[in-house]
C-alpha positions as CSV (number, residue, x, y, z in Angstrom):
1,M,4.6,-20.1,40.9
2,N,0.8,-20.6,41.0
3,Y,-0.7,-19.2,37.8
4,E,-4.1,-19.4,39.3
5,K,-3.1,-16.1,41.0
6,S,-0.7,-15.0,38.2
7,A,-2.5,-11.9,37.4
8,F,-1.5,-10.7,40.9
9,V,2.0,-10.1,42.1
10,E,2.5,-8.5,45.5
11,L,4.4,-5.2,45.0
12,G,6.8,-5.8,47.9
13,D,7.7,-9.2,46.6
14,F,8.2,-7.8,43.1
15,L,10.6,-5.1,44.4
16,D,12.5,-7.6,46.5
17,V,13.1,-9.9,43.5
18,I,14.0,-7.1,41.1
19,T,16.4,-5.6,43.7
20,N,18.1,-9.0,44.0
21,I,18.3,-9.4,40.2
22,E,19.7,-5.9,39.7
23,K,22.4,-6.4,42.2
24,Y,23.8,-9.7,41.0
25,F,22.6,-10.5,37.5
26,D,25.1,-9.3,34.9
27,G,23.1,-10.5,31.9
28,A,21.2,-7.2,31.6
29,R,24.2,-5.3,30.3
30,I,24.6,-7.3,27.1
31,F,20.9,-7.2,26.4
32,W,20.8,-3.4,26.6
33,E,24.0,-3.0,24.6
34,A,22.3,-5.1,21.8
35,K,19.1,-3.1,22.2
36,D,21.0,0.3,21.9
37,A,22.8,-1.0,18.8
38,L,19.8,-2.5,17.0
39,G,16.8,-0.4,18.1
40,N,13.5,-1.8,16.8
41,F,15.3,-3.9,14.2
42,L,12.3,-6.0,13.3
43,S,10.5,-2.9,11.9
44,Q,12.9,-2.6,8.9
45,P,14.8,-4.8,6.4
46,L,17.2,-6.9,8.5
47,K,20.9,-6.7,8.1
48,P,22.1,-10.2,8.8
49,E,25.6,-9.3,9.9
50,K,24.6,-6.6,12.3
51,V,21.7,-8.7,13.8
52,E,24.0,-11.7,14.2
53,K,26.7,-9.6,15.9
54,Y,24.5,-8.0,18.5
55,A,21.5,-10.4,18.9
56,G,23.8,-13.4,18.6
57,S,26.0,-12.1,21.4
58,F,23.0,-11.5,23.6
59,L,21.7,-15.0,23.0
60,K,25.0,-16.6,23.7
61,K,25.4,-14.6,26.9
62,W,21.9,-15.8,28.0
63,R,22.9,-19.4,27.0
64,S,20.1,-19.5,24.4
65,Y,22.2,-19.9,21.2
66,R,22.2,-23.7,21.1
67,H,21.5,-24.2,17.4
68,I,22.8,-22.6,14.3
69,I,20.5,-19.7,13.3
70,S,20.3,-18.8,9.6
71,W,20.2,-15.0,10.0
72,T,20.2,-14.6,6.2
73,T,17.1,-16.8,6.0
74,L,15.5,-14.7,8.6
75,A,16.4,-11.5,6.7
76,N,15.0,-12.8,3.4
77,D,11.8,-13.9,5.1
78,W,11.3,-10.7,7.0
79,K,9.1,-9.0,4.4
80,D,7.2,-5.7,4.5
81,D,4.1,-7.2,6.2
82,K,6.1,-8.3,9.2
83,Q,8.1,-5.1,9.3
84,Q,4.9,-3.1,9.3
85,I,3.4,-5.1,12.2
86,A,6.6,-4.4,14.2
87,M,6.5,-0.7,13.3
88,S,2.9,-0.5,14.5
89,L,3.9,-1.8,17.9
90,A,6.9,0.5,18.3
91,N,5.3,2.8,20.8
92,T,3.0,0.4,22.5
93,K,3.7,-0.5,26.1
94,L,2.6,-3.8,27.7
95,E,0.5,-2.1,30.4
96,D,-1.4,-0.1,27.7
97,A,-1.7,-2.7,25.0
98,D,-5.1,-4.1,23.9
99,E,-5.6,-7.7,22.8
100,S,-5.2,-6.7,19.2
101,A,-1.6,-5.5,19.9
102,L,-0.8,-8.6,21.9
103,S,-2.2,-10.8,19.0
104,K,0.2,-9.0,16.6
105,C,3.1,-9.9,19.0
106,A,2.0,-13.5,18.8
107,K,1.9,-13.4,15.0
108,L,5.5,-12.1,14.9
109,F,6.4,-14.8,17.5
110,D,5.0,-17.4,15.2
111,H,7.0,-16.2,12.2
112,L,10.3,-16.0,14.2
113,S,9.9,-19.3,15.9
114,K,9.6,-21.2,12.6
115,V,13.0,-20.0,11.3
116,S,15.6,-22.8,11.6
117,G,17.6,-22.5,14.8
118,I,15.4,-19.9,16.5
119,G,12.4,-21.7,18.1
120,P,10.0,-20.4,20.8
121,T,12.6,-19.4,23.4
122,N,14.7,-17.3,21.0
123,A,11.7,-15.9,19.3
124,S,10.5,-14.4,22.5
125,K,14.0,-13.0,23.2
126,L,14.4,-11.4,19.8
127,L,10.9,-9.9,20.1
128,A,11.8,-8.5,23.5
129,L,15.1,-7.1,22.1
130,S,13.2,-5.3,19.3
131,L,9.9,-4.5,21.0
132,T,11.1,-4.1,24.6
133,D,8.2,-2.1,25.9
134,I,5.6,-4.8,25.1
135,C,7.1,-8.2,24.6
136,V,8.1,-10.4,27.6
137,M,10.7,-13.1,27.2
138,W,10.2,-16.7,28.3
139,D,12.2,-19.9,28.2
140,K,11.3,-23.6,28.3
141,G,11.0,-23.7,32.1
142,I,8.7,-20.6,32.3
143,C,6.7,-21.8,29.3
144,N,6.1,-25.3,30.7
145,D,5.2,-23.9,34.1
146,F,2.7,-21.5,32.5
147,R,1.2,-24.3,30.4
148,M,0.6,-26.5,33.4
149,K,-0.9,-23.9,35.6
150,S,-2.6,-21.5,33.3
151,P,-6.2,-21.7,34.6
152,P,-9.6,-21.0,33.1
153,R,-10.2,-18.4,35.8
154,L,-7.9,-16.0,33.9
155,G,-10.6,-15.9,31.3
156,F,-9.2,-18.6,29.0
157,S,-11.2,-21.5,27.7
158,R,-10.4,-24.9,29.2
159,R,-9.3,-26.1,25.8
160,A,-5.5,-25.9,25.5
161,P,-4.0,-24.0,22.6
162,S,-2.6,-26.2,19.9
163,N,0.6,-24.2,19.1
164,A,3.3,-22.1,20.8
165,S,2.1,-18.7,19.4
166,D,-1.3,-19.2,21.1
167,W,0.4,-20.0,24.4
168,Y,2.6,-16.9,24.0
169,F,-0.5,-14.8,23.4
170,R,-2.0,-16.1,26.7
171,F,1.3,-15.5,28.4
172,L,1.4,-11.9,27.3
173,I,-2.2,-11.4,28.5
174,C,-1.2,-12.8,31.9
175,Q,1.9,-10.5,32.1
176,Q,-0.2,-7.5,31.1
177,R,-2.6,-8.1,34.0
178,R,0.4,-8.4,36.3
179,A,1.7,-5.0,35.0
180,K,-1.7,-3.3,35.6
181,S,-1.9,-4.8,39.1
182,L,1.5,-3.6,40.0
183,I,0.7,-0.1,38.8
184,E,-2.5,0.0,40.8
185,Q,-0.7,-1.1,44.0
186,C,2.0,1.5,43.4
187,M,-0.6,4.2,42.9
188,K,-2.3,3.2,46.2
189,Q,0.8,2.8,48.2
190,N,2.6,6.0,47.1
191,R,-0.5,8.1,46.3
192,F,0.6,8.5,42.7
193,D,-1.4,9.0,39.7
194,R,-1.0,6.3,37.0
195,N,1.7,8.1,35.0
196,E,3.7,8.7,38.2
197,A,3.4,5.0,39.2
198,V,4.6,3.8,35.8
199,E,7.6,6.2,36.0
200,W,8.4,5.0,39.5
201,L,8.4,1.4,38.5
202,R,10.4,2.0,35.4
203,G,13.0,3.8,37.5
204,I,13.6,1.0,40.0
205,A,17.2,0.3,38.7
206,L,18.1,4.0,39.1
207,R,17.3,4.0,42.8
208,I,19.2,0.8,43.9
209,P,22.6,-0.7,43.5
210,S,22.4,-2.1,39.9
211,R,24.8,-3.6,37.4
212,C,22.8,-1.9,34.7
213,P,21.4,1.4,36.1
214,R,18.9,2.7,33.6
215,E,15.1,3.1,33.2
216,K,13.6,-0.2,32.2
217,P,10.0,-1.0,31.0
218,L,7.6,-3.1,32.9
219,A,7.7,-5.8,30.2
220,W,11.5,-6.2,30.9
221,L,11.0,-6.1,34.7
222,L,8.3,-8.8,34.6
223,D,10.7,-11.0,32.7
224,Q,13.3,-10.5,35.4
225,Y,10.8,-11.2,38.1
226,E,9.9,-14.5,36.3
227,Y,13.6,-15.4,36.1
228,G,14.3,-14.4,39.7
229,K,11.3,-16.4,41.1
230,T,12.0,-19.5,39.1
231,R,15.9,-19.5,39.3
232,I,17.3,-17.3,42.0
233,C,14.7,-17.1,44.7
234,K,13.6,-20.7,44.9
């Protein structure tokens, strides 16, 4: 993928990739089972056993649980200040978020990624599990591709960030621009207003054969698009 044009995703291509993913990818089911069980678990004191049961199962299914995670350490470290940040983002959607909200996501990412066994990939997955409307997952392949191709023309300085949380902040900005572009294309193509366009996009999995037929936020769909373009549709 060419990130010089990463703020733009053609709507038809997006729909094709998402349709393919929804038909054949079974990983969504375990994610949404964990999501339904945990809710916005990062906005409250963590219960290690419950988080390990559901989040751990999700990470294993997605082949991301490669190192022992100390869920008790995470729970002890997840103090009021971090819970309050997560709570403040509870109703914020990626397509509506300002840079301040995305910066808060990056701060939570930084805290999570430093816990032994979690790291950057799992940090993004746990964030997406808790704050599903705003946080987009990534993995090593997507991250490395973004680092190599993230251009100054997206409005970033030429100086590369020095840490993973700054890269994740850039990544969220890029994904937000994609979300807005898709909404605009949907509005134009279907003669929708903005709310109708967002509803239509969120309801994709309800209108096609899907292994997990439910409404899904744009942040989730953009993750699936990334996965489909880099893994399935090559």
